C-alpha positions in Angstrom: 182.5 -23.3 38.5 184.7 -25.9 40.2 181.8 -28.6 39.2 182.0 -27.5 35.5 185.7 -27.4 35.5 185.8 -31.4 36.3 183.5 -32.1 33.5 185.0 -30.2 30.7 188.0 -31.1 29.0 191.5 -29.7 29.6 191.5 -27.2 26.8 187.9 -26.1 28.0 189.3 -25.6 31.1 192.4 -23.3 30.0 190.2 -21.3 28.6 187.9 -20.9 31.3 190.7 -20.2 33.7 191.9 -17.2 31.8 188.3 -15.6 32.0 188.2 -16.2 35.6 191.9 -14.2 35.9 190.5 -11.3 33.8 187.4 -11.1 35.9 189.5 -10.9 38.9 191.6 -8.3 37.5 188.6 -6.0 35.9 187.2 -6.2 39.5 190.4 -5.1 41.6 190.7 -2.3 39.1 186.9 -1.1 39.5 187.4 -1.1 42.9 190.8 1.2 42.9 188.9 3.8 40.7 185.8 4.1 43.2 188.4 4.7 45.9 190.2 7.2 43.8 186.8 9.2 42.9 186.1 9.3 46.7 189.3 11.8 47.3 188.2 15.3 47.4 189.8 18.1 45.5 191.9 20.7 47.6 191.6 24.3 46.3 194.4 26.2 45.3 195.2 30.0 46.5 193.8 31.6 43.4 190.2 29.8 44.2 187.5 32.4 44.1 186.0 33.0 47.5 182.5 34.5 48.1 181.5 37.3 50.1 179.4 36.1 53.4 175.8 37.4 53.7 175.4 40.7 55.6 172.8 40.6 57.8 173.2 44.7 58.3 172.8 45.9 61.8 170.5 43.4 63.2 171.1 39.8 63.9 170.4 37.0 61.7 167.9 34.0 62.1 170.7 31.6 62.7 172.9 34.0 64.9 169.6 34.5 67.3 168.8 30.9 67.5 172.9 29.8 68.0 172.7 32.7 70.7 169.3 31.3 72.6 170.7 27.7 72.4 167.5 26.0 72.5 165.7 28.3 75.0 162.2 29.6 74.6 160.8 32.8 75.9 157.6 32.9 78.0 154.4 34.1 76.0 151.8 35.7 77.6 148.5 32.9 76.9 145.7 35.0 75.9 142.5 33.3 77.5 140.4 34.9 74.4 139.1 32.2 72.0 140.7 33.4 68.6 138.4 32.1 65.9 140.1 31.2 62.6 138.3 32.0 59.5 138.3 30.5 56.5 139.3 32.3 53.4 135.3 32.9 52.5 134.6 34.2 55.8 137.3 36.5 55.7 136.2 37.8 51.9 132.7 38.3 53.4 133.7 40.5 56.5 135.8 42.5 54.2 132.7 43.1 51.9 130.5 44.1 54.7 132.9 46.8 55.9 133.4 48.0 52.4 129.3 48.0 52.3 129.2 50.3 55.7 131.8 52.6 54.5 130.1 53.3 51.3 126.8 53.4 53.2 128.2 56.1 55.6 129.6 58.2 52.4 126.4 58.0 50.8 124.2 59.6 53.7 126.9 61.9 54.4 126.4 63.1 50.9 122.9 63.1 50.8 123.0 65.4 53.9 125.0 68.4 51.8 122.8 71.1 50.4 119.5 69.9 52.2 117.0 71.7 54.2 118.6 70.4 57.6 121.8 71.1 56.4 123.9 74.2 55.4 123.5 75.0 51.7 126.5 74.5 49.0 128.7 77.6 49.2 129.8 78.4 45.5 132.4 81.0 44.9 131.7 82.6 41.5 135.3 83.8 40.3 136.0 85.5 36.7 139.5 84.7 35.0 138.7 87.7 33.1 138.3 91.2 34.3 135.9 91.9 31.4 133.5 88.8 32.4 130.4 90.0 34.3 129.8 87.4 37.3 126.3 88.9 38.0 125.3 87.8 34.4 126.3 84.0 35.0 124.7 84.6 38.4 121.2 85.8 36.7 121.3 82.5 34.4 121.6 80.3 37.5 118.7 81.9 39.3 116.5 81.5 36.0 117.4 78.0 35.5 114.3 76.3 36.8 111.0 78.0 37.1 110.3 76.3 40.4 113.7 77.9 42.1 113.0 80.1 44.9 115.9 83.0 44.8 116.5 85.1 48.1 119.4 87.6 49.1 120.9 88.2 52.3 122.4 91.3 53.7 125.9 90.8 52.9 125.3 89.8 49.1 125.1 86.1 49.4 122.3 84.9 47.0 120.2 81.8 48.0 118.9 79.5 45.5 116.3 76.7 46.5 115.8 73.9 43.8 112.8 71.6 44.8 113.7 69.6 41.9 116.8 68.3 43.1 115.6 68.7 46.9 118.9 70.9 47.6 120.0 74.4 48.2 122.9 76.5 47.1 124.4 79.9 47.9 126.5 82.2 45.9 129.0 84.6 46.8 130.9 86.9 44.3 134.5 88.3 45.6 135.7 91.7 44.1 138.1 91.2 41.0 140.7 93.5 39.7 144.1 94.5 40.7 144.6 94.7 44.6 142.1 92.7 45.6 143.7 89.4 45.6 143.4 88.9 49.3 140.0 89.4 49.6 139.1 86.6 46.7 141.6 84.3 48.9 139.6 84.9 52.3 136.4 84.0 50.3 138.0 80.9 48.6 138.8 79.6 52.1 135.3 79.4 53.0 133.4 78.1 49.9 132.5 74.8 49.1 132.8 75.0 45.3 134.6 77.4 43.2 133.0 78.1 39.8 135.7 79.4 37.3 134.1 81.7 34.6 135.7 82.3 31.1 134.7 83.8 27.9 135.0 82.2 24.2 134.6 86.1 22.9 138.0 86.9 24.2 140.3 85.1 21.9 141.6 81.5 22.2 144.6 82.8 23.7 142.7 85.0 26.5 141.4 82.4 28.0 142.9 83.7 31.3 143.9 87.2 31.4 146.8 88.6 33.4 144.8 88.9 36.5 143.3 85.5 36.0 146.7 83.7 35.8 147.7 86.0 38.8 144.8 85.0 40.8 144.7 81.4 39.9 148.5 81.0 40.8 147.5 82.2 44.0 144.5 80.3 44.7 146.1 76.9 43.3 148.6 77.4 45.9 146.3 77.9 48.7 144.2 75.3 47.5 141.2 75.6 45.0 137.9 74.1 46.6 136.1 71.5 44.2 136.8 73.5 40.6 134.1 73.9 38.1 134.9 75.5 34.5 132.1 77.3 32.6 132.7 78.8 29.6 130.3 81.6 28.5 129.3 83.6 25.3 130.1 80.4 23.1 126.8 81.4 21.3 128.4 84.6 20.0 130.7 82.7 18.0 130.3 81.4 14.2 128.6 77.9 14.5 131.3 76.2 12.4 133.7 77.5 14.7 132.1 76.9 18.1 133.7 73.4 18.3 137.3 74.7 17.5 137.1 77.3 20.1 135.8 74.8 22.6 138.5 72.4 22.0 141.1 75.1 22.2 139.7 76.3 25.6 139.5 72.6 26.9 143.2 71.8 25.7 144.3 75.3 28.1 142.4 74.0 30.9 143.5 70.6 30.8 147.0 72.0 31.3 145.9 73.8 34.5 143.2 71.6 35.7 143.9 68.0 34.2 140.7 66.3 35.7 138.4 69.1 34.8 135.8 69.2 31.9 134.4 72.7 30.9 130.7 73.2 31.0 128.5 75.8 28.8 126.9 78.5 30.4 124.6 80.5 28.2 121.2 79.2 28.6 118.8 78.4 31.2 119.3 74.3 30.5 123.2 74.5 30.7 122.8 76.8 33.9 120.4 73.5 35.2 123.4 71.4 34.3 125.9 73.5 36.2 123.6 73.3 39.4 123.1 69.6 39.0 126.7 69.1 38.8 127.6 71.4 41.9 125.1 69.3 44.0 126.2 65.8 42.6 129.9 66.0 42.2 132.7 64.9 44.6 133.9 67.2 47.1 137.5 68.2 47.7 138.2 68.0 51.4 140.6 70.3 52.8 142.1 69.3 55.8 142.7 72.9 57.1 139.3 73.7 56.5 137.6 70.7 57.9 139.4 70.4 61.1 138.6 73.9 62.4 134.7 75.6 62.6 134.5 78.7 59.9 131.6 80.7 58.9 130.6 83.1 56.3 128.5 85.7 57.6 124.9 86.5 56.0 124.2 89.1 58.5 126.2 91.6 60.7 125.2 93.9 63.6 126.9 96.5 65.9 126.1 96.7 69.4 127.1 98.6 72.3 127.1 97.4 75.9 127.1 99.3 79.1 129.3 96.9 80.9 131.9 97.4 78.0 134.1 100.7 77.5 133.2 103.1 75.1 135.9 102.4 72.4 134.7 98.4 72.5 131.8 97.2 70.4 130.2 93.5 70.3 129.6 92.1 66.7 126.6 89.7 66.0 127.5 87.6 63.5 124.8 85.5 61.8 125.6 82.6 59.4 125.6 78.9 58.7 128.3 76.9 60.8 130.3 75.0 58.7 133.3 72.2 59.4 134.4 71.3 62.9 131.7 72.3 66.1 132.2 75.4 68.1 132.4 76.0 71.8 131.2 79.0 72.9 134.6 79.2 75.4 136.9 78.9 72.5 138.4 82.0 70.3 137.4 83.2 67.1 140.0 84.7 64.2 138.6 87.3 61.9 141.0 88.0 58.9 142.2 91.7 59.4 140.7 92.1 62.8 142.5 89.6 64.9 141.6 87.2 67.7 138.4 87.6 69.8 136.5 86.1 72.5 133.0 85.0 72.3 130.3 85.9 74.7 127.5 83.5 73.6 126.2 81.6 70.5 122.6 81.3 69.9 121.0 79.2 67.5 118.7 81.2 65.2 115.9 80.4 63.0 117.1 79.6 59.2 114.9 82.0 57.0 116.0 80.5 54.1 114.5 77.0 54.1 112.2 76.2 51.2 109.6 74.9 53.5 108.0 78.1 55.2 105.8 76.0 57.8 105.9 76.7 61.5 107.8 74.5 63.1 108.6 74.3 67.0 112.2 75.0 67.1 113.8 75.3 70.6 116.1 78.3 70.6 119.4 77.1 72.2 121.9 79.7 73.9 125.3 79.0 74.8 126.5 81.4 77.1 130.6 81.4 77.6 132.2 80.8 81.2 134.4 82.9 82.2 136.4 80.6 84.2 136.6 77.9 81.5 136.9 80.4 78.6 140.3 80.7 76.7 142.4 83.8 77.5 143.8 86.3 74.9 147.2 86.0 76.6 149.6 85.5 73.4 153.1 85.7 74.9 154.5 83.8 78.0 155.6 87.0 80.8 158.8 86.0 81.5 160.2 86.4 85.1 163.5 88.4 85.5 163.7 87.1 89.1 162.7 83.4 88.5 166.3 82.0 88.7 167.3 84.5 91.2 168.5 83.2 94.5 168.7 84.8 98.1 171.5 87.3 98.7 174.6 85.5 100.5 175.9 86.7 104.0 178.9 88.2 104.5 181.0 85.5 105.9 179.9 83.4 102.8 181.2 86.4 100.6 184.4 86.6 102.7 184.7 82.6 102.5 184.3 83.1 98.6 186.9 85.8 98.2 189.7 83.6 100.1 188.9 80.7 97.6 188.9 82.9 94.7 191.8 84.7 95.3 194.4 84.5 92.5 198.3 84.4 93.7 201.1 84.6 90.9 204.2 83.0 90.7 207.0 85.6 90.2 210.5 84.5 89.4 213.6 86.5 90.3 215.5 86.8 86.8 218.7 88.2 86.8 218.8 91.6 84.4 219.3 90.9 80.9 218.2 87.5 80.9 215.5 86.3 77.9 212.2 84.1 78.5 214.0 81.1 77.6 216.9 81.6 80.0 214.4 82.4 82.7 212.7 79.0 82.3 215.5 77.1 83.6 215.1 78.9 87.1 213.5 76.4 89.6 210.5 76.7 90.7 211.8 76.8 94.6 212.9 80.4 94.2 209.7 81.8 92.9 207.9 83.7 95.3 203.8 84.1 95.9 202.4 87.7 95.1 199.0 88.4 96.0 197.1 90.2 93.5 194.3 92.7 95.0 194.3 95.3 92.1 191.8 92.7 90.1 192.5 89.9 87.0 194.3 90.5 84.1 192.1 88.9 81.9 190.5 90.6 78.8 187.0 90.9 78.2 186.2 88.8 75.4 182.2 89.6 75.3 182.7 91.4 71.7 179.4 92.8 70.1 177.9 90.5 67.2 174.6 92.0 66.5 175.2 93.5 63.5 176.7 90.4 62.0 175.4 90.8 58.5 176.8 93.9 58.1 180.2 93.0 59.7 180.4 90.2 57.3 179.5 92.5 54.2 182.7 94.5 55.2 185.0 91.5 55.1 183.7 89.7 51.8 185.8 87.6 50.2 185.5 88.9 46.8 183.7 91.3 44.6 183.0 90.8 41.0 182.7 93.7 38.9 181.8 91.4 36.0 178.3 91.3 36.9 177.0 94.9 36.7 176.1 94.1 32.5 174.4 90.9 33.4 171.5 92.4 35.7 168.0 92.3 34.4 164.8 93.2 35.6 162.4 90.1 35.8 159.7 90.1 33.4 156.5 88.5 34.5 153.0 88.9 33.4 151.7 86.9 36.9 153.9 87.8 39.8 156.7 90.3 40.0 155.6 93.7 39.4 156.4 95.3 36.1 156.1 98.6 34.8 154.1 98.8 31.6 153.8 101.1 29.2 152.0 101.7 25.7 154.0 100.9 22.7 153.5 102.7 19.8 155.7 103.7 16.4 156.3 107.3 17.9 159.5 108.1 19.7 159.7 107.6 23.2 160.1 110.4 25.5 163.1 109.6 27.4 162.5 112.5 30.5 158.9 111.0 30.5 159.7 107.4 30.9 162.5 108.1 33.4 159.9 109.8 35.7 158.0 106.5 35.8 161.4 104.6 36.8 162.2 104.0 40.7 166.1 104.1 40.4 166.1 103.7 44.3 164.6 100.4 43.7 166.4 99.4 40.7 170.0 100.1 42.3 168.6 98.1 45.4 167.9 95.1 43.3 171.0 95.4 41.5 172.9 95.4 44.8 171.2 92.4 46.0 171.5 90.4 42.7 175.7 90.8 42.8 175.8 89.9 46.4 173.9 86.8 45.6 176.1 85.9 42.7 179.3 86.2 45.1 177.3 84.0 47.8 176.8 81.7 45.2 180.0 81.6 43.5 182.0 81.7 47.1 179.7 80.4 49.6 180.1 81.5 53.0 183.4 82.8 52.7 185.0 85.7 54.2 188.2 87.1 54.8 189.7 87.6 58.0 190.0 91.1 59.2 193.8 92.6 59.5 192.1 95.4 62.1 190.6 92.9 64.6 191.8 89.9 65.6 190.3 86.7 64.5 189.5 85.4 68.2 187.4 88.2 69.0 185.9 88.9 65.6 184.7 85.0 65.8 184.3 84.3 69.3 180.6 83.3 69.0 181.8 80.4 66.3 183.0 77.1 66.8 184.3 74.3 64.8 182.4 71.2 64.5 184.1 67.6 63.8 181.1 66.7 61.7 178.4 68.8 60.6 176.0 65.7 60.7 177.1 63.8 63.6 178.8 66.2 65.9 176.6 67.3 69.2 175.1 70.6 69.7 173.1 71.5 72.9 169.5 72.8 71.7 169.1 74.7 75.1 172.6 76.5 75.1 172.5 80.2 74.7 169.1 80.7 74.2 167.9 84.3 73.4 165.5 86.3 75.7 162.7 86.0 73.0 162.6 82.2 73.6 161.3 83.1 77.3 158.1 84.7 75.4 157.1 81.6 73.5 155.3 78.3 74.3 156.9 74.9 73.6 155.4 71.3 73.1 157.0 68.3 74.9 155.7 66.3 71.8 154.2 68.3 69.0 153.1 65.7 66.8 151.4 63.9 69.5 149.5 67.0 70.6 148.5 67.6 67.0 146.8 64.3 66.5 145.1 64.6 70.0 143.6 68.2 69.6 142.8 67.2 66.1 140.5 64.2 67.0 139.1 65.9 69.9 138.3 68.9 67.7 135.3 66.6 66.3 133.8 65.8 69.4 133.8 69.3 71.4 130.3 70.0 73.2 128.8 72.9 71.2 127.1 73.6 67.7 127.3 71.1 64.8 128.0 71.8 61.0 125.1 73.1 59.6 123.6 75.2 62.3 122.4 78.3 61.6 124.0 80.5 64.4 124.4 84.1 65.9 127.9 84.5 67.5 128.4 87.3 70.1 131.8 88.6 69.4 132.9 91.1 72.5 135.6 94.0 72.7 136.1 94.4 69.5 137.8 98.4 68.9 135.3 100.5 67.6 138.0 102.7 65.5 139.5 99.4 64.2 136.1 98.3 63.0 135.1 101.3 61.1 138.4 101.4 59.3 138.1 97.6 58.3 134.7 98.4 57.0 135.5 101.4 55.2 138.8 99.7 53.5 137.0 97.1 52.4 134.5 96.8 49.2 132.5 93.9 50.2 130.0 93.3 53.3 131.0 89.6 53.7 132.9 88.4 56.7 134.8 85.2 57.4 135.1 83.9 60.9 137.6 81.0 62.0 137.1 79.1 65.3 140.8 78.8 66.9 141.7 75.2 68.0 143.5 75.1 71.6 146.9 76.7 71.8 146.5 78.4 68.2 146.7 81.8 69.6 150.2 81.5 71.7 153.3 82.6 69.9 156.1 79.8 69.1 158.8 79.2 66.6 157.1 78.2 63.3 158.8 76.3 60.5 157.5 76.3 57.1 158.7 74.7 53.7 158.9 77.2 50.7 159.4 77.0 47.0 159.9 79.4 44.9 157.8 80.1 41.8 159.3 79.9 38.4 157.8 83.5 37.8 159.8 85.1 40.8 163.5 85.6 39.9 164.8 88.3 42.2 166.7 86.7 45.2 165.4 87.3 48.5 167.7 88.1 51.3 167.5 86.3 54.8 165.5 88.6 57.5 163.9 90.6 54.6 160.3 91.4 55.1 157.7 89.1 53.7 153.8 88.5 54.0 153.1 85.4 55.1 149.5 83.6 54.6 150.0 80.6 57.3 146.3 78.9 57.2 143.8 81.3 57.8 146.1 84.0 59.3 148.0 86.3 57.5 151.2 88.3 59.2 154.6 90.3 58.3 157.7 88.7 59.4 161.5 88.8 58.8 162.4 84.8 58.6 165.5 83.1 58.4 166.1 80.3 55.8 167.9 76.9 56.0 168.4 74.0 54.1 165.1 71.4 53.9 167.2 68.1 55.2 167.0 65.4 57.6 168.9 65.5 60.9 169.3 67.8 63.7 171.2 70.6 62.6 170.6 72.4 59.3 172.8 75.1 57.5 171.7 78.8 57.3 170.9 80.0 53.8 172.1 83.8 53.2 169.6 83.7 50.4 166.3 82.3 48.9 167.3 81.8 45.4 165.2 81.2 42.5 164.1 77.7 41.7 165.3 76.5 45.3 163.4 75.1 48.2 164.4 76.2 51.8 162.8 75.8 55.2 161.5 79.4 56.6 161.8 79.8 60.5 159.8 83.0 62.2 157.9 83.9 65.4 154.3 83.6 64.7 150.9 81.9 66.6 150.8 78.1 66.5 148.8 76.4 64.0 148.8 72.6 63.2 149.6 71.1 60.3 148.4 70.6 57.4 148.1 74.1 56.1 149.4 75.9 52.9 151.8 78.7 53.4 152.0 81.6 50.8 154.8 84.2 50.6 154.2 87.7 49.3 156.4 90.6 48.7 155.1 94.3 48.3 155.1 95.7 45.1 156.0 99.3 44.6 152.3 100.0 43.6 151.2 98.4 47.1 150.2 95.4 45.6 151.3 91.9 46.7 153.3 89.5 44.8 153.5 86.0 45.3 157.2 84.6 45.1 157.1 81.1 47.0 154.3 78.5 48.0 154.8 75.5 50.5 153.1 73.9 53.8 153.5 74.3 57.3 156.1 71.8 58.7 156.2 72.0 62.4 156.2 74.3 65.5 159.4 73.2 66.9 161.8 75.7 68.8 164.4 73.2 69.1 165.6 73.5 65.2 168.8 74.2 65.3 169.9 76.4 62.6 173.7 77.1 62.0 175.5 79.9 60.4 178.7 78.7 58.6 181.8 80.9 57.6 184.8 79.9 56.0 188.2 81.0 56.4 190.6 80.7 53.6 194.1 80.1 53.5 196.8 79.6 50.6 199.7 77.2 50.7 203.0 78.6 50.7 205.5 75.6 50.7 204.2 72.0 50.4 205.9 69.0 51.5 204.7 65.5 51.3 202.4 65.4 54.5 202.5 68.8 55.5 202.3 72.4 54.4 203.2 75.9 55.5 199.5 77.8 54.9 199.3 81.6 55.4 196.7 84.2 54.8 194.1 82.7 56.9 195.4 84.4 60.4 197.7 87.4 60.8 199.1 86.8 64.3 200.2 84.1 66.0 197.5 84.0 69.3 195.0 83.5 66.4 196.6 80.5 65.1 197.0 79.1 68.3 193.1 79.7 69.5 191.6 78.0 66.2 194.7 75.3 66.5 191.9 72.3 67.5 189.6 72.9 64.4 189.8 70.8 61.5 191.1 71.8 58.0 189.7 70.9 54.6 190.8 71.6 51.3 189.2 72.0 48.0 190.6 68.7 46.5 189.3 66.9 49.4 192.1 66.8 51.7 191.8 66.6 55.5 194.0 68.0 58.3 194.8 70.2 60.9 197.0 72.8 62.5 200.4 71.4 64.2 202.1 74.7 65.1 202.6 78.3 64.4 205.6 79.9 62.6 206.6 83.4 63.2 204.2 86.0 64.5 202.4 87.1 61.4 199.9 84.1 60.9 202.2 81.5 59.1 201.1 77.8 60.5 202.5 74.6 59.8 199.2 72.0 59.0 199.4 68.5 58.5 197.2 66.9 56.0 196.2 63.0 54.9 198.1 63.8 51.8 200.2 65.8 49.7 198.5 69.1 48.3 198.3 70.5 45.1 199.6 73.7 44.3 196.3 75.4 43.0 194.7 74.0 46.1 192.8 76.2 49.0 192.8 75.3 52.7 189.6 76.0 54.6 188.2 76.5 58.0 184.5 75.7 58.5 183.2 77.6 61.8 179.5 77.3 62.8 177.2 79.6 65.3 173.7 79.0 66.1 171.2 81.8 64.7 167.9 82.6 65.6 164.7 84.6 64.4 164.1 87.8 65.1 160.9 89.0 66.8 159.3 91.0 64.0 155.7 89.6 64.0 152.9 92.0 62.9 149.3 90.8 61.8 148.3 92.4 58.8 145.5 94.1 60.5 143.4 97.5 58.9 144.7 100.1 61.1 142.9 103.4 61.6 144.8 107.0 61.7 144.8 106.7 65.4 146.4 103.2 65.7 149.2 104.7 63.2 149.7 107.5 65.6 149.9 105.6 68.9 152.4 103.2 66.8 154.4 106.2 66.0 154.6 107.4 69.3 
């Protein structure tokens, strides 16, 4: 630039000098702007601050890395070579596993109903009382000309179809009101259920009243592979057959959404039904597949010399299904009980299609008395188990000297009050020996009739429910008196003769009590004639129902010494169920004869005379399933059942393969270690029922029945088996209520909760709650009539009510009784 200035003229030199100054100023200004842009903005006090990330109860990855500070934990080095598979190799391996499982399922399906396995057991169940199940069976028998039909002694019909290379067996249970239990027992043992309905009964009578009732019971228990067959469609006008079939299908889709009805009027349609029975996918019921079971083809009674005259031996022959059966285990016969087996003998299958003589070795498995399971159900407690040796005289005398009580007696001048006597120094006190005994009062009040006592002290009794009580009306479950309706006038006296007024009054009383308990749950008035600390001495307060501890082994009843308990029920259940499939015994499909010993003859005669069929269902028991324990089941009320069920009311429970009578207690079905006791099992609710019963391993369906006045059963609830856990804590709650008399800012004077000063001091540590959500505690007693000063976390309202929650643990009563068919001799012995 300097070179160019010397060359150019003076004017040009001035112009260039000005341009140079402008460039220098521009450069300096731009440099200042750059420095100003590097200054950071400082936020003010109103700047938004975002919440930090919450990792929850565990530490974040960054916190773990900061804590480790670069340290690396030692890892076990595996010397096994790990081959890294590529994507195509992994896909090929999954395809191989899938093909293997499909092949195993296909081979298992091919073995069903073949000549070397047990035939398909089908139960033909008409859903209308006017449908004849034998007519449907006749169509199935004549569906194929080559079919071979055989009948067993107990009424089982065997059909061999060479065309399908399969064989089938059909059973027909007795139908009609009062035979629901027999139908349920038949459905437990069968593989397929053929439901029959008729098009001639009308579109609105697809299921009649009995059909609805038995279908609800069967669906609660579990229907094994249902097939719906429509009969008498040929009797309908050809133009209306399509509409009738559509209407029936619409009804069936509501109760069985996946099922499509089939016709059963001709031989060709019967062949289609047989093809579907042999080819469709079977519904596997875990409760049935985990245990061996047998439906009898032949029953023989035999008396042996080594047994007593009153006992007999039953020889039951049939196809074994389910898990393997060992001769040392126990068997259960519904209606008879649990028995031991003498031996199991493999028998020649007389219902095979191939009649050629083959060398079949007869296998006999005789029970070992050393390994045979005992029939003892209860543990026999030893009353002297925890007893110690009797102490010596020196030990007794030393103990008396240690426990000798002394009483400080002060010399008080006559006329002094208690307040004045408190100022006398203790030096002047004199020790006085008490040889006449202790002054402590006995606090062991009886609380055995808890329900009756609480009913006497219920907080209120609403008389407005008298006109609201209605008798439940249901076509399927509850018992309803029926009478013919006509235009003629009804005779009042004749109508009154048919009514059970005692049952009416009891039901009305129960509904009123349930309504009162629903409006004022667990609320009880403190009695005036009994001190509260004596009346509620078995109750205690809890700081928190969810988190407060409760010792599960504290003050257990004597009945808990008679039961069995698992250290880990879930682990034991998984082990026993897995081992049941590998038991050394006869396998599924074997045709065997079971020798059941020590069956009472009088009980067997009463059992056979009371039943309408000759078929017998036998179940093999898993280990420990005959021993008593505390069972917990989840029950849900059915929509048709509307009458409330009180706790400890008699119910007939069907749990899996057993049926018994118990008086369960109800509790809330919630999570946690403590569960609130429910006084009533209300309609449209779900509870957990607890009772003493033999052990069973879930899954198992549960049905709850009540006995109707006409000696029939009404299904009131359904559910499933929850667990076998005696440590389930069920706490009964009572609520003592008081009313604020004077309200201050943080305190209030409460009355009507207690009626003497000693009760207030006794319940002083228990927390108080109010209806509006305030928490507080008792500070002190005011006067001698039960008034107390209470402190709360806020000011109370004038309409608020103060509550005190008290709890005690309740246990079920030992009222277990099996539903057995008894003879007159057994009833006389029971009365004695």
